[in-house]
C-alpha positions as semicolon CSV with decimal commas, in nm:
position;residue;x (nm);y (nm);z (nm)
1;M;7,572;10,755;7,948
2;Q;7,917;10,790;7,798
3;K;8,216;10,565;7,854
4;G;8,399;10,838;8,046
5;T;8,100;10,893;8,274
6;L;8,087;10,526;8,372
7;V;8,461;10,512;8,438
8;L;8,437;10,831;8,645
9;L;8,145;10,692;8,848
10;A;8,336;10,367;8,902
11;A;8,643;10,561;9,017
12;I;8,437;10,770;9,260
13;S;8,254;10,465;9,391
14;G;8,578;10,270;9,434
15;F;8,741;10,563;9,613
16;L;8,444;10,600;9,846
17;A;8,430;10,226;9,915
18;V;8,796;10,225;10,022
19;A;8,752;10,541;10,231
20;L;8,430;10,419;10,394
21;G;8,578;10,076;10,456
22;A;8,883;10,226;10,625
23;F;8,663;10,463;10,826
24;G;8,454;10,170;10,939
25;A;8,752;9,958;11,035
26;H;8,936;10,234;11,221
27;A;8,668;10,465;11,359
28;L;8,344;10,271;11,378
29;K;8,437;9,917;11,479
30;A;8,478;10,011;11,844
31;V;8,171;10,238;11,842
32;L;7,903;10,040;11,658
33;Q;7,720;9,743;11,799
34;P;7,858;9,424;11,638
35;E;7,544;9,358;11,431
36;L;7,542;9,717;11,300
37;Y;7,913;9,692;11,218
38;L;7,834;9,383;11,008
39;V;7,563;9,581;10,828
40;Y;7,818;9,855;10,757
41;Q;8,068;9,598;10,625
42;T;7,800;9,451;10,397
43;A;7,741;9,799;10,253
44;V;8,113;9,838;10,180
45;E;8,138;9,491;10,023
46;Y;7,840;9,537;9,792
47;Q;7,961;9,881;9,690
48;F;8,293;9,724;9,589
49;Y;8,126;9,431;9,412
50;H;7,915;9,663;9,199
51;T;8,186;9,916;9,128
52;C;8,356;9,649;8,916
53;P;8,076;9,611;8,658
54;L;8,052;9,990;8,632
55;L;8,420;10,001;8,541
56;F;8,376;9,710;8,303
57;L;8,085;9,882;8,127
58;G;8,288;10,198;8,085
59;L;8,594;10,020;7,950
60;A;8,403;9,778;7,725
61;S;8,147;10,029;7,601
62;N;8,258;9,996;7,237
63;H;8,121;9,642;7,243
64;F;7,772;9,717;7,370
65;P;7,473;9,912;7,237
66;E;7,468;10,257;7,397
67;K;7,102;10,233;7,500
68;W;7,152;9,917;7,707
69;L;7,487;10,034;7,838
70;K;7,322;10,348;7,977
71;W;7,045;10,155;8,150
72;A;7,283;9,898;8,298
73;G;7,502;10,180;8,432
74;I;7,200;10,355;8,582
75;A;7,087;10,029;8,742
76;F;7,426;9,965;8,905
77;V;7,459;10,324;9,032
78;T;7,102;10,314;9,164
79;G;7,176;9,984;9,334
80;I;7,486;10,121;9,503
81;I;7,298;10,427;9,627
82;L;6,989;10,240;9,749
83;F;7,146;9,917;9,875
84;S;7,476;10,034;10,019
85;G;7,347;10,381;10,104
86;S;7,055;10,247;10,305
87;L;7,284;10,005;10,490
88;Y;7,536;10,280;10,570
89;L;7,255;10,495;10,708
90;L;7,102;10,204;10,900
91;A;7,437;10,114;11,058
92;L;7,515;10,472;11,155
93;S;7,168;10,572;11,274
94;G;7,029;10,243;11,404
95;V;6,698;10,323;11,230
96;R;6,586;9,976;11,123
97;A;6,314;10,114;10,892
98;L;6,592;10,211;10,649
99;G;6,632;9,840;10,582
100;A;6,309;9,858;10,381
101;I;6,499;10,050;10,111
102;T;6,775;9,791;10,079
103;P;6,578;9,537;9,869
104;L;6,506;9,809;9,610
105;G;6,881;9,844;9,568
106;G;6,906;9,466;9,536
107;V;6,649;9,472;9,256
108;A;6,849;9,746;9,083
109;F;7,163;9,528;9,110
110;L;6,975;9,234;8,960
111;L;6,850;9,455;8,679
112;G;7,204;9,575;8,609
113;W;7,337;9,218;8,594
114;G;7,043;9,113;8,376
115;L;7,108;9,398;8,134
116;L;7,477;9,310;8,127
117;A;7,384;8,950;8,036
118;Y;7,144;9,076;7,769
119;M;7,416;9,297;7,618
120;A;7,656;9,004;7,614
121;F;7,389;8,797;7,439
122;L;7,336;9,071;7,179
123;S;7,706;9,103;7,113
124;Y;7,746;8,724;7,092
125;R;7,480;8,715;6,818
126;R;7,673;8,961;6,598
């Protein structure tokens, strides 16, 4: 995964997080049940939180091995899709079974952070 690809994915994810957050605050807050609105807000927050390391990976890619950079980027994108995506769908549909997907996204986030730590360790050893 190239530096430009990670920056582009971070830009798209950040844009969507702002748009979905605004949509939630202005169009959904009065419509969703309070507990489902909180689920929606959690999806927005975690999307934002994990957009930042994507941007960091893209901007700092000259400092990390390409192989690990690619896998960390894939892990963060997968986490955003599975974690936030499943929570968006759960909040909008009310289908609680979608919550079973959310932990898989959490594992992907953990993997991304672990790979980021490993890359930092490798670069520290240089």
